MMTF fields as JSON, N, C-alpha, C and O atoms, coordinates in Angstrom:
{
  "mmtfVersion": "1.0.0",
  "mmtfProducer": "UNKNOWN",
  "numBonds": 455,
  "numAtoms": 456,
  "numGroups": 114,
  "numChains": 1,
  "numModels": 1,
  "chainsPerModel": [1],
  "groupsPerChain": [114],
  "chainIdList": ["A"],
  "bondAtomList": [4, 2, 8, 6, 12, 10, 16, 14, 20, 18, 24, 22, 28, 26, 32, 30, 36, 34, 40, 38, 44, 42, 48, 46, 52, 50, 56, 54, 60, 58, 64, 62, 68, 66, 72, 70, 76, 74, 80, 78, 84, 82, 88, 86, 92, 90, 96, 94, 100, 98, 104, 102, 108, 106, 112, 110, 116, 114, 120, 118, 124, 122, 128, 126, 132, 130, 136, 134, 140, 138, 144, 142, 148, 146, 152, 150, 156, 154, 160, 158, 164, 162, 168, 166, 172, 170, 176, 174, 180, 178, 184, 182, 188, 186, 192, 190, 196, 194, 200, 198, 204, 202, 208, 206, 212, 210, 216, 214, 220, 218, 224, 222, 228, 226, 232, 230, 236, 234, 240, 238, 244, 242, 248, 246, 252, 250, 256, 254, 260, 258, 264, 262, 268, 266, 272, 270, 276, 274, 280, 278, 284, 282, 288, 286, 292, 290, 296, 294, 300, 298, 304, 302, 308, 306, 312, 310, 316, 314, 320, 318, 324, 322, 328, 326, 332, 330, 336, 334, 340, 338, 344, 342, 348, 346, 352, 350, 356, 354, 360, 358, 364, 362, 368, 366, 372, 370, 376, 374, 380, 378, 384, 382, 388, 386, 392, 390, 396, 394, 400, 398, 404, 402, 408, 406, 412, 410, 416, 414, 420, 418, 424, 422, 428, 426, 432, 430, 436, 434, 440, 438, 444, 442, 448, 446, 452, 450],
  "bondOrderList": [1, 1, 1, 1, 1, 1, 1, 1, 1, 1, 1, 1, 1, 1, 1, 1, 1, 1, 1, 1, 1, 1, 1, 1, 1, 1, 1, 1, 1, 1, 1, 1, 1, 1, 1, 1, 1, 1, 1, 1, 1, 1, 1, 1, 1, 1, 1, 1, 1, 1, 1, 1, 1, 1, 1, 1, 1, 1, 1, 1, 1, 1, 1, 1, 1, 1, 1, 1, 1, 1, 1, 1, 1, 1, 1, 1, 1, 1, 1, 1, 1, 1, 1, 1, 1, 1, 1, 1, 1, 1, 1, 1, 1, 1, 1, 1, 1, 1, 1, 1, 1, 1, 1, 1, 1, 1, 1, 1, 1, 1, 1, 1, 1],
  "groupList": [{"groupName": "GLN", "atomNameList": ["N", "CA", "C", "O"], "elementList": ["N", "C", "C", "O"], "formalChargeList": [0, 0, 0, 0], "bondAtomList": [1, 0, 2, 1, 3, 2], "bondOrderList": [1, 1, 2], "singleLetterCode": "Q", "chemCompType": "L-PEPTIDE LINKING"}, {"groupName": "VAL", "atomNameList": ["N", "CA", "C", "O"], "elementList": ["N", "C", "C", "O"], "formalChargeList": [0, 0, 0, 0], "bondAtomList": [1, 0, 2, 1, 3, 2], "bondOrderList": [1, 1, 2], "singleLetterCode": "V", "chemCompType": "L-PEPTIDE LINKING"}, {"groupName": "LEU", "atomNameList": ["N", "CA", "C", "O"], "elementList": ["N", "C", "C", "O"], "formalChargeList": [0, 0, 0, 0], "bondAtomList": [1, 0, 2, 1, 3, 2], "bondOrderList": [1, 1, 2], "singleLetterCode": "L", "chemCompType": "L-PEPTIDE LINKING"}, {"groupName": "GLU", "atomNameList": ["N", "CA", "C", "O"], "elementList": ["N", "C", "C", "O"], "formalChargeList": [0, 0, 0, 0], "bondAtomList": [1, 0, 2, 1, 3, 2], "bondOrderList": [1, 1, 2], "singleLetterCode": "E", "chemCompType": "L-PEPTIDE LINKING"}, {"groupName": "SER", "atomNameList": ["N", "CA", "C", "O"], "elementList": ["N", "C", "C", "O"], "formalChargeList": [0, 0, 0, 0], "bondAtomList": [1, 0, 2, 1, 3, 2], "bondOrderList": [1, 1, 2], "singleLetterCode": "S", "chemCompType": "L-PEPTIDE LINKING"}, {"groupName": "GLY", "atomNameList": ["N", "CA", "C", "O"], "elementList": ["N", "C", "C", "O"], "formalChargeList": [0, 0, 0, 0], "bondAtomList": [1, 0, 2, 1, 3, 2], "bondOrderList": [1, 1, 2], "singleLetterCode": "G", "chemCompType": "PEPTIDE LINKING"}, {"groupName": "ALA", "atomNameList": ["N", "CA", "C", "O"], "elementList": ["N", "C", "C", "O"], "formalChargeList": [0, 0, 0, 0], "bondAtomList": [1, 0, 2, 1, 3, 2], "bondOrderList": [1, 1, 2], "singleLetterCode": "A", "chemCompType": "L-PEPTIDE LINKING"}, {"groupName": "ARG", "atomNameList": ["N", "CA", "C", "O"], "elementList": ["N", "C", "C", "O"], "formalChargeList": [0, 0, 0, 0], "bondAtomList": [1, 0, 2, 1, 3, 2], "bondOrderList": [1, 1, 2], "singleLetterCode": "R", "chemCompType": "L-PEPTIDE LINKING"}, {"groupName": "CYS", "atomNameList": ["N", "CA", "C", "O"], "elementList": ["N", "C", "C", "O"], "formalChargeList": [0, 0, 0, 0], "bondAtomList": [1, 0, 2, 1, 3, 2], "bondOrderList": [1, 1, 2], "singleLetterCode": "C", "chemCompType": "L-PEPTIDE LINKING"}, {"groupName": "PHE", "atomNameList": ["N", "CA", "C", "O"], "elementList": ["N", "C", "C", "O"], "formalChargeList": [0, 0, 0, 0], "bondAtomList": [1, 0, 2, 1, 3, 2], "bondOrderList": [1, 1, 2], "singleLetterCode": "F", "chemCompType": "L-PEPTIDE LINKING"}, {"groupName": "ILE", "atomNameList": ["N", "CA", "C", "O"], "elementList": ["N", "C", "C", "O"], "formalChargeList": [0, 0, 0, 0], "bondAtomList": [1, 0, 2, 1, 3, 2], "bondOrderList": [1, 1, 2], "singleLetterCode": "I", "chemCompType": "L-PEPTIDE LINKING"}, {"groupName": "TYR", "atomNameList": ["N", "CA", "C", "O"], "elementList": ["N", "C", "C", "O"], "formalChargeList": [0, 0, 0, 0], "bondAtomList": [1, 0, 2, 1, 3, 2], "bondOrderList": [1, 1, 2], "singleLetterCode": "Y", "chemCompType": "L-PEPTIDE LINKING"}, {"groupName": "MET", "atomNameList": ["N", "CA", "C", "O"], "elementList": ["N", "C", "C", "O"], "formalChargeList": [0, 0, 0, 0], "bondAtomList": [1, 0, 2, 1, 3, 2], "bondOrderList": [1, 1, 2], "singleLetterCode": "M", "chemCompType": "L-PEPTIDE LINKING"}, {"groupName": "TRP", "atomNameList": ["N", "CA", "C", "O"], "elementList": ["N", "C", "C", "O"], "formalChargeList": [0, 0, 0, 0], "bondAtomList": [1, 0, 2, 1, 3, 2], "bondOrderList": [1, 1, 2], "singleLetterCode": "W", "chemCompType": "L-PEPTIDE LINKING"}, {"groupName": "PRO", "atomNameList": ["N", "CA", "C", "O"], "elementList": ["N", "C", "C", "O"], "formalChargeList": [0, 0, 0, 0], "bondAtomList": [1, 0, 2, 1, 3, 2], "bondOrderList": [1, 1, 2], "singleLetterCode": "P", "chemCompType": "L-PEPTIDE LINKING"}, {"groupName": "LYS", "atomNameList": ["N", "CA", "C", "O"], "elementList": ["N", "C", "C", "O"], "formalChargeList": [0, 0, 0, 0], "bondAtomList": [1, 0, 2, 1, 3, 2], "bondOrderList": [1, 1, 2], "singleLetterCode": "K", "chemCompType": "L-PEPTIDE LINKING"}, {"groupName": "HIS", "atomNameList": ["N", "CA", "C", "O"], "elementList": ["N", "C", "C", "O"], "formalChargeList": [0, 0, 0, 0], "bondAtomList": [1, 0, 2, 1, 3, 2], "bondOrderList": [1, 1, 2], "singleLetterCode": "H", "chemCompType": "L-PEPTIDE LINKING"}, {"groupName": "THR", "atomNameList": ["N", "CA", "C", "O"], "elementList": ["N", "C", "C", "O"], "formalChargeList": [0, 0, 0, 0], "bondAtomList": [1, 0, 2, 1, 3, 2], "bondOrderList": [1, 1, 2], "singleLetterCode": "T", "chemCompType": "L-PEPTIDE LINKING"}, {"groupName": "ASN", "atomNameList": ["N", "CA", "C", "O"], "elementList": ["N", "C", "C", "O"], "formalChargeList": [0, 0, 0, 0], "bondAtomList": [1, 0, 2, 1, 3, 2], "bondOrderList": [1, 1, 2], "singleLetterCode": "N", "chemCompType": "L-PEPTIDE LINKING"}, {"groupName": "ASP", "atomNameList": ["N", "CA", "C", "O"], "elementList": ["N", "C", "C", "O"], "formalChargeList": [0, 0, 0, 0], "bondAtomList": [1, 0, 2, 1, 3, 2], "bondOrderList": [1, 1, 2], "singleLetterCode": "D", "chemCompType": "L-PEPTIDE LINKING"}],
  "groupTypeList": [0, 1, 0, 2, 1, 3, 4, 5, 5, 5, 2, 1, 0, 6, 5, 5, 4, 2, 7, 2, 4, 8, 6, 6, 4, 5, 4, 7, 9, 4, 10, 11, 6, 12, 5, 13, 11, 7, 0, 6, 14, 5, 15, 0, 7, 3, 2, 1, 6, 16, 10, 17, 4, 5, 5, 4, 17, 18, 11, 6, 19, 4, 1, 15, 5, 7, 9, 17, 10, 4, 7, 19, 18, 6, 15, 18, 17, 1, 11, 2, 0, 12, 18, 4, 2, 15, 14, 3, 19, 17, 6, 1, 11, 11, 8, 18, 6, 1, 1, 7, 17, 9, 19, 13, 5, 15, 5, 17, 2, 1, 17, 1, 4, 4],
  "groupIdList": [1, 2, 3, 4, 5, 6, 7, 8, 9, 10, 11, 12, 13, 14, 15, 16, 17, 18, 19, 20, 21, 22, 23, 24, 25, 26, 27, 28, 29, 30, 31, 32, 33, 34, 35, 36, 37, 38, 39, 40, 41, 42, 43, 44, 45, 46, 47, 48, 49, 50, 51, 52, 53, 54, 55, 56, 57, 58, 59, 60, 61, 62, 63, 64, 65, 66, 67, 68, 69, 70, 71, 72, 73, 74, 75, 76, 77, 78, 79, 80, 81, 82, 83, 84, 85, 86, 87, 88, 89, 90, 91, 92, 93, 94, 95, 96, 97, 98, 99, 100, 101, 102, 103, 104, 105, 106, 107, 108, 109, 110, 111, 112, 113, 114],
  "secStructList": [7, 7, 7, 3, 3, 3, 3, 7, 7, 3, 3, 3, 3, 6, 6, 7, 7, 3, 3, 3, 3, 3, 3, 3, 7, 1, 6, 6, 4, 4, 4, 1, 7, 3, 3, 3, 3, 3, 3, 7, 6, 6, 1, 7, 7, 3, 3, 3, 3, 3, 3, 7, 6, 6, 7, 7, 3, 3, 3, 7, 6, 6, 6, 6, 6, 6, 3, 3, 3, 3, 3, 3, 4, 4, 4, 6, 3, 3, 3, 3, 3, 3, 7, 1, 7, 7, 4, 4, 4, 7, 3, 3, 3, 3, 3, 3, 3, 1, 1, 1, 7, 7, 7, 7, 7, 7, 7, 3, 3, 3, 3, 3, 3, 7],
  "xCoordList": [0.845, 0.0, 0.882, 1.867, 0.523, 1.281, 0.766, -0.441, 1.693, 1.346, 1.758, 2.805, 0.925, 1.104, 1.206, 0.413, 2.19, 2.365, 2.498, 3.46, 1.526, 1.516, 2.146, 2.055, 2.785, 3.38, 3.459, 3.258, 3.761, 3.988, 2.883, 3.024, 1.788, 0.692, 1.031, 2.072, 0.135, 0.344, -0.604, -1.546, -0.337, -1.143, -0.411, 0.771, -1.12, -0.512, -1.54, -2.743, -1.07, -1.963, -2.37, -1.652, -3.498, -3.957, -2.875, -2.263, -2.661, -1.606, -0.287, 0.622, -0.184, 1.048, 1.179, 0.35, 2.247, 2.553, 2.889, 3.363, 2.642, 3.048, 3.424, 2.939, 4.29, 4.628, 4.343, 4.934, 3.44, 3.089, 3.913, 4.263, 4.209, 4.918, 4.123, 3.417, 4.245, 3.598, 4.618, 5.023, 5.027, 5.972, 5.219, 4.359, 5.545, 4.857, 5.823, 6.962, 5.36, 6.161, 5.843, 4.867, 6.66, 6.349, 7.242, 7.598, 7.6, 8.566, 7.931, 8.65, 6.61, 5.971, 5.295, 4.403, 5.711, 5.102, 5.05, 4.06, 6.084, 6.211, 5.147, 4.932, 4.479, 3.509, 2.127, 1.255, 1.931, 0.605, 0.417, 1.306, -0.743, -1.165, -1.543, -2.312, -1.007, -1.212, -1.917, -1.794, -2.652, -3.381, -3.313, -3.028, -3.579, -3.799, -5.298, -5.93, -5.822, -7.224, -7.302, -6.328, -8.468, -8.66, -10.098, -11.028, -10.235, -11.562, -11.704, -11.03, -12.58, -12.86, -13.939, -14.696, -14.025, -15.041, -16.443, -16.853, -17.17, -18.538, -18.689, -19.802, -17.585, -17.648, -17.068, -16.352, -17.382, -16.829, -15.39, -14.971, -14.656, -13.292, -13.318, -14.148, -12.409, -12.341, -10.906, -9.948, -10.786, -9.488, -9.136, -9.903, -7.982, -7.616, -6.496, -6.361, -5.697, -4.613, -4.194, -4.219, -3.807, -3.243, -2.149, -2.076, -1.298, -0.156, -0.047, -0.132, 0.139, 0.237, 1.642, 2.547, 1.8, 3.125, 4.116, 5.317, 3.627, 4.485, 4.714, 5.494, 4.028, 4.259, 3.236, 3.382, 2.209, 1.144, 0.317, 0.081, -0.121, -0.836, -2.201, -2.456, -3.068, -4.386, -4.827, -4.466, -5.63, -6.004, -7.492, -8.109, -8.042, -9.393, -9.374, -8.368, -10.485, -10.554, -10.247, -9.679, -10.621, -10.463, -9.005, -8.713, -8.086, -6.676, -5.776, -4.576, -6.346, -5.549, -4.821, -5.409, -3.545, -2.74, -2.112, -1.237, -2.552, -2.009, -1.262, -0.283, -1.707, -1.111, -0.329, -0.695, 0.748, 1.535, 1.856, 2.434, 1.478, 1.787, 3.013, 3.195, 3.847, 5.032, 5.351, 4.791, 6.241, 6.614, 8.085, 8.667, 8.67, 10.048, 9.988, 9.942, 9.988, 9.831, 11.016, 10.854, 12.189, 13.363, 13.195, 13.753, 12.424, 12.196, 10.812, 10.443, 10.046, 8.677, 7.878, 7.202, 7.958, 7.34, 6.567, 6.996, 5.414, 4.605, 4.541, 4.451, 4.585, 4.578, 3.385, 2.852, 2.986, 1.989, 2.465, 2.448, 2.884, 3.266, 2.009, 1.338, 1.706, 0.484, 0.86, 1.456, 0.515, 0.796, -0.512, -1.575, -0.417, -1.595, -2.755, -3.887, -2.463, -3.482, -4.631, -4.449, -5.815, -7.046, -7.666, -7.412, -8.471, -9.135, -9.943, -10.056, -10.496, -11.273, -10.416, -10.952, -9.102, -8.208, -8.019, -7.396, -8.542, -8.431, -9.087, -10.265, -8.308, -8.794, -7.698, -6.556, -8.072, -7.075, -6.74, -7.625, -5.456, -4.982, -4.424, -3.662, -4.819, -4.388, -3.817, -4.208, -2.896, -2.504, -2.969, -3.141, -3.165, -3.557, -3.511, -3.389, -3.608, -3.7, -5.027, -5.951, -5.088, -6.266, -7.235, -8.445, -6.741, -7.611, -8.214, -9.43, -7.395, -7.857, -7.072, -5.861, -7.764, -7.059, -6.544, -7.112, -5.459, -4.923, -5.607, -6.477, -5.212, -5.685, -5.261, -4.137, -6.173, -5.891, -4.933, -5.01, -4.019, -3.167, -3.92, -5.128, -3.195, -3.829, -4.05, -4.825, -3.378, -3.516, -2.705, -2.114, -2.691, -2.004, -2.913, -3.465, -3.053, -4.008, -3.398, -2.307, -4.122, -3.748, -4.815, -6.001, -4.38, -5.294, -4.825, -3.692, -5.71, -5.376, -6.223, -7.451, -5.563, -6.271, -6.428, -5.583, -7.525, -7.799, -7.173, -7.303],
  "yCoordList": [-1.183, 0.0, 1.236, 1.311, 2.194, 3.438, 4.41, 4.558, 5.064, 6.122, 7.462, 7.581, 8.469, 9.766, 10.853, 10.892, 11.741, 12.853, 14.133, 14.313, 15.019, 16.289, 17.387, 17.358, 18.355, 19.48, 20.675, 20.558, 21.837, 23.027, 24.06, 25.138, 23.745, 24.709, 25.874, 25.893, 26.842, 28.006, 29.122, 28.943, 30.284, 31.469, 32.35, 32.651, 32.754, 33.567, 34.59, 34.333, 35.727, 36.743, 36.386, 35.678, 36.873, 36.667, 37.141, 38.192, 36.339, 36.626, 35.951, 35.931, 35.402, 34.757, 33.335, 32.849, 32.676, 31.33, 30.422, 30.878, 29.159, 28.11, 26.872, 26.659, 26.067, 24.776, 23.688, 23.651, 22.81, 21.69, 20.463, 20.272, 19.644, 18.389, 17.24, 17.406, 16.088, 14.88, 13.757, 13.32, 13.297, 12.199, 10.891, 10.765, 9.926, 8.631, 7.526, 7.499, 6.621, 5.427, 4.37, 4.493, 3.337, 2.252, 2.247, 3.297, 1.051, 0.921, 1.008, 1.11, 0.972, 0.968, 2.299, 2.362, 3.326, 4.651, 5.073, 5.66, 4.787, 5.318, 4.796, 5.401, 3.707, 3.144, 3.782, 3.559, 4.576, 5.115, 6.496, 7.344, 6.716, 8.078, 8.746, 8.192, 9.923, 10.619, 11.938, 12.558, 12.355, 13.609, 14.436, 13.933, 15.703, 16.611, 16.927, 17.295, 16.767, 17.029, 18.177, 18.483, 18.796, 19.793, 19.738, 19.363, 20.125, 20.179, 21.494, 21.736, 22.324, 23.602, 23.401, 22.433, 24.288, 24.149, 24.041, 24.869, 23.015, 22.832, 22.294, 22.222, 21.915, 21.418, 20.013, 19.562, 19.335, 18.009, 18.095, 19.089, 17.035, 16.956, 16.896, 16.198, 17.629, 17.652, 17.433, 17.822, 16.817, 16.6, 17.843, 18.253, 18.444, 19.666, 19.45, 20.232, 18.41, 18.15, 16.704, 16.142, 16.097, 14.764, 14.573, 15.273, 13.596, 13.296, 11.785, 11.055, 11.326, 9.888, 9.388, 10.173, 8.093, 7.521, 7.997, 8.07, 8.314, 8.785, 10.276, 10.781, 10.994, 12.427, 13.309, 14.532, 12.73, 13.553, 14.172, 13.548, 15.401, 16.133, 16.599, 16.745, 16.826, 17.368, 18.187, 17.894, 19.235, 20.177, 20.508, 20.509, 20.787, 21.324, 22.731, 23.438, 23.118, 24.433, 25.553, 26.58, 25.351, 26.39, 26.714, 27.784, 25.8, 26.024, 26.018, 26.273, 25.73, 25.633, 26.948, 28.026, 26.837, 28.023, 28.629, 29.489, 28.186, 28.721, 27.658, 27.974, 26.416, 25.324, 24.413, 24.236, 23.842, 22.874, 21.683, 21.832, 20.502, 19.27, 18.629, 18.649, 18.061, 17.355, 16.223, 16.152, 15.352, 14.236, 13.915, 14.123, 13.407, 12.92, 11.489, 11.258, 10.535, 9.135, 8.641, 7.757, 9.194, 8.788, 9.166, 8.518, 10.22, 10.675, 10.284, 10.649, 9.553, 9.181, 10.41, 10.39, 11.462, 12.732, 13.336, 13.291, 13.901, 14.653, 16.092, 16.341, 17.02, 18.443, 19.145, 18.701, 20.243, 21.116, 22.554, 23.096, 23.159, 24.559, 25.381, 25.208, 26.263, 27.058, 28.527, 29.086, 29.135, 30.562, 31.329, 30.742, 32.637, 33.511, 33.019, 32.914, 32.723, 32.152, 33.12, 34.336, 32.541, 33.296, 32.862, 31.751, 33.718, 33.302, 32.015, 31.237, 31.791, 30.562, 29.309, 28.203, 29.458, 28.298, 27.81, 26.773, 28.538, 28.145, 26.788, 26.597, 25.851, 24.474, 23.659, 24.1, 22.465, 21.466, 20.677, 20.176, 20.58, 19.901, 18.53, 18.382, 17.534, 16.162, 15.625, 16.052, 14.692, 13.948, 12.505, 12.019, 11.839, 10.44, 9.909, 10.665, 8.616, 8.002, 8.415, 8.877, 8.237, 8.689, 7.54, 7.713, 6.39, 5.291, 4.608, 4.431, 4.237, 3.618, 4.257, 4.068, 5.009, 5.787, 4.916, 3.872, 5.376, 4.787, 5.45, 6.305, 5.053, 5.761, 7.225, 7.53, 8.122, 9.544, 10.008, 9.564, 10.92, 11.547, 12.654, 12.816, 13.413, 14.482, 15.744, 16.62, 15.829, 17.008, 18.179, 18.114, 19.241, 20.463, 21.651, 21.751, 22.543, 23.634, 24.808, 25.28, 25.262, 26.456, 27.514, 27.289, 28.658, 29.765, 30.97, 31.427, 31.482, 32.624, 33.813, 33.776, 34.842, 36.034, 37.05, 37.158, 37.79, 38.781, 40.128, 41.076],
  "zCoordList": [0.0, 0.0, 0.0, 0.735, -0.826, -0.916, 0.144, 0.334, 0.824, 1.777, 1.194, 0.557, 1.42, 0.794, 1.851, 2.792, 1.693, 2.62, 1.815, 1.067, 1.974, 1.263, 2.116, 3.343, 1.459, 2.163, 1.23, 0.021, 1.822, 1.022, 1.052, 0.475, 1.717, 1.794, 2.699, 3.355, 2.72, 3.565, 3.208, 2.436, 3.788, 3.537, 2.525, 2.691, 1.486, 0.444, -0.034, 0.001, -0.473, -1.024, -2.449, -3.156, -2.846, -4.221, -5.193, -5.007, -6.224, -7.19, -6.876, -7.705, -5.683, -5.265, -5.775, -6.544, -5.325, -5.785, -4.61, -3.569, -4.791, -3.855, -4.652, -5.763, -4.073, -4.669, -3.663, -2.584, -4.02, -3.168, -3.558, -4.723, -2.56, -2.787, -2.188, -1.194, -2.8, -2.299, -2.353, -3.43, -1.187, -1.098, -0.93, -0.058, -1.766, -1.755, -1.389, -1.854, -0.558, -0.256, -1.298, -2.038, -1.355, -2.273, -3.497, -4.032, -3.932, -5.019, -6.393, -7.387, -6.485, -7.786, -8.105, -8.951, -7.448, -7.606, -9.063, -9.5, -9.813, -11.17, -12.124, -13.175, -11.801, -12.737, -12.609, -13.448, -11.554, -11.294, -11.895, -11.82, -12.491, -12.806, -11.491, -10.704, -11.258, -9.983, -10.203, -11.26, -9.2, -9.329, -8.069, -6.982, -8.236, -7.118, -7.052, -8.042, -5.865, -5.602, -4.587, -3.9, -4.512, -3.471, -2.963, -3.678, -1.712, -1.106, -0.357, 0.645, -0.856, -0.207, 0.85, 0.775, 1.826, 2.87, 2.283, 1.468, 2.705, 2.253, 0.849, 0.329, 0.228, -1.153, -1.248, -0.354, -2.328, -2.557, -3.048, -3.64, -2.787, -3.29, -4.808, -5.391, -5.452, -6.904, -7.376, -6.708, -8.515, -9.141, -9.948, -10.819, -9.668, -10.378, -11.391, -12.332, -11.217, -12.17, -12.04, -10.945, -13.151, -13.042, -14.072, -15.082, -13.778, -14.629, -14.771, -13.783, -15.982, -16.223, -15.889, -15.603, -15.932, -15.696, -16.75, -16.488, -17.923, -19.0, -19.021, -19.829, -18.121, -18.01, -18.704, -18.693, -19.305, -19.9, -18.787, -17.753, -19.008, -17.966, -18.433, -19.628, -17.466, -17.755, -16.559, -15.419, -16.838, -15.787, -15.844, -16.909, -14.681, -14.634, -15.238, -15.163, -15.829, -16.46, -15.47, -15.842, -14.22, -13.214, -12.897, -12.363, -13.221, -12.891, -14.119, -14.016, -15.267, -16.493, -16.749, -16.67, -17.053, -17.317, -16.075, -16.178, -14.894, -13.638, -12.834, -12.157, -12.897, -12.135, -13.078, -14.24, -12.558, -13.309, -12.424, -11.348, -12.886, -12.16, -12.781, -13.998, -11.929, -12.411, -11.446, -10.352, -11.85, -10.986, -11.157, -12.222, -10.091, -10.096, -9.585, -8.376, -10.498, -10.101, -9.271, -8.43, -9.497, -8.713, -7.248, -6.362, -7.001, -5.63, -5.121, -4.005, -5.916, -5.523, -5.093, -4.064, -5.873, -5.485, -6.654, -7.807, -6.31, -7.262, -6.771, -5.569, -7.689, -7.343, -7.986, -9.003, -7.371, -7.982, -7.812, -6.707, -8.902, -8.891, -9.151, -10.169, -8.231, -8.314, -8.409, -7.489, -9.509, -9.74, -9.874, -10.076, -9.759, -9.909, -9.063, -9.536, -7.822, -6.949, -6.7, -6.635, -6.562, -6.336, -5.013, -4.547, -4.407, -3.16, -3.318, -2.371, -4.484, -4.709, -4.799, -4.876, -4.792, -4.727, -3.288, -3.062, -2.339, -0.941, -0.715, -1.014, -0.184, 0.012, 0.678, 0.801, 1.101, 1.479, 0.216, -0.478, -0.059, -1.262, -0.903, 0.052, -1.689, -1.499, -2.81, -3.896, -2.687, -3.874, -3.705, -2.587, -4.822, -4.792, -6.209, -7.173, -6.316, -7.626, -8.277, -7.608, -9.574, -10.304, -10.59, -10.439, -10.994, -11.389, -10.159, -10.083, -9.227, -7.986, -6.847, -6.736, -6.008, -4.998, -3.86, -3.538, -3.271, -2.044, -0.846, -1.013, 0.346, 1.534, 1.426, 1.026, 1.788, 1.662, 2.755, 3.901, 2.371, 3.359, 4.079, 3.904, 4.889, 5.653, 4.824, 5.208, 3.709, 2.868, 3.397, 4.474, 2.62, 3.027, 2.704, 1.608, 3.677, 3.554, 2.795, 3.116, 1.794, 1.048, 1.299, 1.058, 1.781, 2.033, 1.234, 1.386, 0.38, -0.463, -0.006, -0.072, 0.447, 0.927, -0.196, -1.084, -0.135, -1.187, -0.854, -1.628]
}
């Protein structure tokens, strides 16, 4: 079973940037398509970006052009570079597999002030 630990969240002003990291345990990390999800207060968790094992990426319309997902298989790590942040990006961010999720980590809180 893969364990996931997210980090890098914090408080940032609108227009600012943050880089999230997700460290995964397990030797087969590289074969999984991975995604970044977020859950805002009172809302359902949503997938905002994902990356395949081969490095192809896809983004939700709400973050396209502002967020970039990447992965380093040698480090078992997935990243989310978030630029031009908006108050509506405020949420707890989680990483997980896309096809069949593992146990969820604790996530990392991103708060964007206006």
